[in-house]
C-alpha positions in Angstrom: 79.2 6.2 55.3 79.1 4.4 58.6 80.3 7.6 60.3 77.4 9.5 58.8 74.9 7.0 60.0 76.4 6.9 63.5 76.6 10.7 63.7 72.9 11.1 62.7 71.8 8.3 65.1 73.6 10.0 67.9 72.2 13.4 67.0 68.6 12.0 67.0 69.2 10.1 70.2 70.5 13.3 71.8 67.5 15.3 70.7 65.1 12.6 72.1 66.9 12.4 75.4 67.1 16.2 75.8 63.4 16.6 75.0 62.6 13.8 77.5 64.7 15.5 80.2 62.9 18.8 79.5 59.5 17.1 79.7 60.4 15.4 83.0 61.7 18.6 84.5 58.6 20.6 83.5 55.8 18.0 84.0 57.0 16.5 87.3 58.5 18.3 90.3 62.1 19.2 89.4 63.5 17.6 92.5 61.6 14.3 92.0 64.2 11.5 92.5 64.5 8.9 89.8 63.8 6.1 92.3 60.4 7.7 93.2 59.5 8.0 89.5 60.4 4.4 88.8 58.4 3.3 91.9 55.4 5.2 90.8 55.6 3.5 87.4 56.1 0.0 88.7 56.3 -0.6 92.5 58.0 -4.0 92.2 60.7 -3.0 89.7 63.2 -1.6 92.2 63.0 -4.7 94.4 63.4 -7.0 91.4 66.3 -5.0 90.1 68.0 -4.9 93.5 67.7 -8.6 94.1 68.9 -9.5 90.5 71.9 -7.2 90.7 73.0 -8.2 94.2 72.4 -11.9 93.5 73.8 -12.3 89.9 76.4 -9.4 89.6 77.8 -7.9 92.8 76.2 -6.1 95.8 78.6 -3.2 95.4 77.1 -2.3 92.0 73.7 -1.7 93.7 75.1 0.2 96.7 77.9 2.2 95.0 76.5 2.8 91.5 72.7 2.5 91.3 71.6 4.0 94.6 73.4 7.3 94.0 71.8 7.4 90.5 68.4 6.7 92.0 68.5 9.5 94.4 69.3 12.1 91.7 66.5 14.1 90.0 64.7 12.1 87.3 65.5 14.6 84.6 69.3 14.4 85.2 69.8 10.9 83.7 68.3 11.6 80.2 69.9 15.1 80.2 73.3 13.6 80.8 72.7 10.9 78.2 71.6 13.6 75.7 74.7 15.7 76.3 77.0 12.7 75.9 75.2 11.7 72.6 75.4 15.3 71.3 79.1 15.4 72.2 79.7 12.1 70.4 77.8 13.4 67.3 79.8 16.6 67.3 83.1 14.7 67.7 82.3 12.5 64.7 81.4 15.6 62.7 84.7 17.3 63.3 86.9 14.2 63.0 85.1 13.0 59.9 86.0 16.1 57.9 89.6 16.2 58.9 91.0 15.0 55.6 93.6 17.1 53.9 92.3 18.8 50.8 93.6 17.8 47.5 95.9 20.2 45.8 96.1 20.7 42.1 99.6 20.5 40.9 100.1 21.8 37.5 
């Protein structure tokens, strides 16, 4: 039962993320970086995020993990998340039905 709920949740999340990626790719310029999109939404968000991560977590997280993500196209992050969620839902579908069938012995 929990596998079914998780599978459906992942499938819905995959559909939402893939539709969002398609919308970003068609409504905005396809090569618009994620950092530019976030800056246009809220100009102080990136500075606040950078200061918080460097001060409270570790500076290498900002430099080595988030900056490469922020320079990628904006549609790539939801597309990658959608593909991962779809793969998880498909994996749960195939492993959930892997029971051996009952055989009638007469």
